[in-house]
C-alpha positions as CSV (number, residue, x, y, z in Angstrom):
1,M,10.3,-12.7,-30.3
2,D,13.0,-14.7,-28.6
3,S,12.7,-18.5,-28.0
4,T,12.3,-18.2,-24.2
5,T,8.8,-16.7,-24.4
6,T,7.0,-18.6,-27.1
7,T,3.6,-18.5,-25.3
8,T,0.7,-17.8,-27.6
9,C,-2.2,-15.5,-26.7
10,T,-5.6,-17.2,-26.1
11,C,-6.8,-15.7,-29.4
12,G,-4.1,-17.7,-31.2
13,E,-1.9,-14.7,-32.2
14,H,1.8,-15.3,-31.7
15,N,2.9,-11.6,-31.9
16,N,2.4,-9.2,-29.1
17,H,-0.8,-7.2,-29.4
18,V,-3.3,-5.2,-27.4
19,V,-5.9,-7.5,-25.8
20,R,-7.9,-4.9,-23.8
21,R,-8.3,-1.2,-23.5
22,C,-9.5,0.5,-20.3
23,R,-9.7,3.8,-18.6
24,T,-8.6,5.1,-15.2
25,A,-11.0,7.1,-12.9
26,D,-9.3,10.3,-14.1
27,D,-9.9,9.2,-17.8
28,A,-6.4,8.1,-18.8
29,G,-6.5,5.5,-21.5
30,L,-4.5,2.2,-20.9
31,A,-3.7,-0.7,-23.1
32,I,-3.2,-4.2,-21.8
33,W,-0.9,-6.2,-24.0
34,S,-0.9,-10.0,-24.7
35,D,2.4,-10.4,-22.8
36,G,1.0,-8.7,-19.7
37,A,2.6,-5.3,-20.4
38,I,0.5,-2.2,-19.6
39,T,1.0,1.1,-21.4
40,L,-0.9,4.3,-22.1
41,T,-3.2,4.1,-25.1
42,F,-0.5,4.9,-27.6
43,G,2.2,2.7,-26.1
44,H,3.9,5.1,-23.8
45,S,5.1,3.6,-20.5
46,V,3.7,4.4,-17.1
47,K,6.0,4.5,-14.1
48,G,5.5,1.3,-12.0
49,L,3.7,-0.7,-14.7
50,P,5.4,-3.6,-16.7
51,L,6.6,-2.7,-20.1
52,R,9.2,-5.2,-21.3
53,S,8.5,-8.8,-22.0
54,A,9.0,-11.4,-19.3
55,K,11.9,-13.8,-19.4
56,S,10.0,-17.0,-19.0
57,A,6.6,-18.5,-19.9
58,Q,5.8,-18.7,-16.2
59,Q,6.6,-15.0,-15.7
60,T,4.5,-14.1,-18.8
61,Q,1.5,-16.0,-17.4
62,L,1.9,-14.4,-14.0
63,R,2.0,-10.9,-15.7
64,R,-1.0,-11.8,-17.8
65,D,-3.0,-12.8,-14.7
66,A,-1.9,-9.7,-12.8
67,A,-2.8,-7.5,-15.9
68,R,-6.3,-9.2,-16.0
69,L,-6.8,-8.4,-12.3
70,F,-5.5,-4.9,-12.7
71,A,-7.8,-4.2,-15.7
72,G,-10.8,-5.2,-13.7
73,E,-10.2,-2.6,-11.0
74,V,-8.3,0.2,-12.8
75,C,-11.5,2.2,-13.5
76,L,-11.8,2.9,-9.8
77,Y,-8.3,4.4,-9.4
78,S,-6.4,7.4,-10.8
79,L,-3.4,7.1,-13.1
80,E,-1.2,8.1,-10.1
81,E,-2.4,5.1,-8.1
82,C,-1.8,2.6,-10.9
83,A,1.7,1.5,-9.8
84,D,0.3,0.5,-6.3
85,L,-2.7,-1.1,-7.9
86,Y,-0.4,-3.2,-10.1
87,K,1.7,-4.2,-7.1
88,A,-1.6,-5.3,-5.4
89,A,-2.7,-7.2,-8.6
90,L,0.7,-9.0,-8.9
91,A,0.6,-10.0,-5.2
92,V,-2.9,-11.4,-5.6
93,A,-2.0,-13.2,-8.9
94,K,1.1,-14.8,-7.2
95,R,-1.1,-16.4,-4.6
96,G,-3.9,-17.3,-7.0
97,G,-6.4,-14.9,-5.5
98,L,-9.7,-13.6,-6.8
99,P,-10.5,-10.2,-8.3
100,G,-12.1,-9.0,-5.1
101,D,-8.8,-9.5,-3.3
102,V,-7.1,-6.7,-5.3
103,R,-8.9,-3.9,-3.5
104,A,-8.0,-5.3,0.0
105,E,-4.4,-5.8,-1.0
106,F,-4.3,-2.2,-2.5
107,A,-5.6,-0.8,0.8
108,R,-3.0,-2.7,2.7
109,I,-0.2,-1.4,0.5
110,V,-1.2,2.3,0.7
111,E,-2.2,2.2,4.4
112,P,-0.2,4.9,6.2
113,T,2.2,3.7,8.9
114,I,4.1,5.4,11.7
115,R,7.3,3.9,13.1
116,F,7.0,4.4,16.9
117,A,10.1,4.5,19.0
118,W,8.9,3.2,22.4
119,T,10.5,4.1,25.7
120,T,9.6,1.9,28.6
121,L,8.3,4.0,31.6
122,E,7.2,1.2,33.8
123,A,8.0,-2.5,33.9
124,D,6.8,-5.5,36.0
125,N,8.9,-7.7,38.2
126,R,10.0,-9.8,35.3
127,G,11.2,-6.8,33.3
128,D,8.4,-6.8,30.8
129,W,7.0,-3.4,29.9
130,V,3.7,-2.3,31.4
131,V,3.7,1.4,30.2
132,Q,5.6,2.8,27.2
133,C,5.7,6.2,25.6
134,A,6.6,7.4,22.1
135,R,7.1,11.0,21.0
136,L,5.7,11.7,17.6
137,D,7.4,13.6,14.8
138,R,7.4,17.2,16.0
139,M,7.0,18.6,12.4
140,R,3.8,16.7,11.8
141,W,2.4,16.3,15.3
142,P,4.0,18.9,17.5
143,G,3.6,18.3,21.3
144,I,1.9,14.9,20.8
145,A,3.0,11.7,22.4
146,I,1.5,8.2,22.7
147,W,1.1,6.2,25.9
148,R,0.9,2.4,25.4
149,T,-0.4,0.0,27.9
150,R,-1.3,-3.6,27.4
151,S,-4.9,-2.7,26.8
152,H,-4.9,0.5,24.9
153,Y,-3.1,3.4,23.2
154,E,-3.7,7.0,24.5
155,V,-2.9,10.2,22.7
156,I,-1.4,12.7,25.1
157,H,0.1,16.2,25.1
158,A,3.8,16.3,26.0
159,I,4.8,19.6,27.6
160,R,8.5,20.4,28.1
161,G,9.3,22.5,31.1
162,S,12.3,23.6,33.1
163,H,12.1,20.3,35.1
164,G,11.8,17.9,32.2
165,E,8.7,16.7,30.4
166,S,5.2,16.4,31.8
167,Y,2.1,14.9,30.1
168,S,-1.6,15.7,30.0
169,T,-4.3,13.5,28.6
170,T,-6.4,14.4,25.5
171,G,-9.0,11.8,26.4
172,L,-8.5,9.9,23.1
173,M,-7.9,6.2,23.5
174,F,-7.6,3.4,20.9
175,T,-7.6,-0.3,21.3
176,D,-5.3,-1.0,18.3
177,Q,-2.5,0.7,16.5
178,R,-4.2,0.8,13.2
179,A,-7.1,2.9,14.5
180,L,-4.5,5.2,16.3
181,T,-2.5,5.6,13.1
182,K,-5.7,6.4,11.1
183,H,-6.7,9.1,13.6
184,L,-3.2,10.7,13.6
185,F,-3.1,10.9,9.8
186,S,-6.6,12.4,9.8
187,L,-5.3,15.3,12.0
188,L,-2.9,16.2,9.2
189,K,-5.7,16.8,6.7
190,H,-7.2,19.6,8.8
């Protein structure tokens, strides 16, 4: 062990050792090490999880805190989700958060997003937009566009014709972009 990380485990052991074993929801065994590293049961690395020792005592303590938060939640997640769960645990540990904050941070990290390219269709006398439209990815949502006003988002059908594009309503309106995005991704599951 090099001189930059001379932190001792709370059990008094100076050498790196396993301090906790846990299982994922899909029954993969994980080992949490005294320096904050996380491996499979027999020491194999997992993509996205820390393996090497930290360079400073502060980094080691941060990784230990993140590993503790991670270990408390990992039984609810699959091995595939562990990298994002660790990112969430690390973010919560950096701000000194509580174990319950990890799930909320994980949900924020994995929440699907859509990058809308808005075109202004109508503006007020100051030049601020009043109505905007965005065409969605035609491979995932063919013929779907979104109208945006100051009060809501509306899902519409975009129909290309010989005289340009026309729109017809679907009747679906959302007050916020998060609900709209959730609905659009739910369409892909069918």
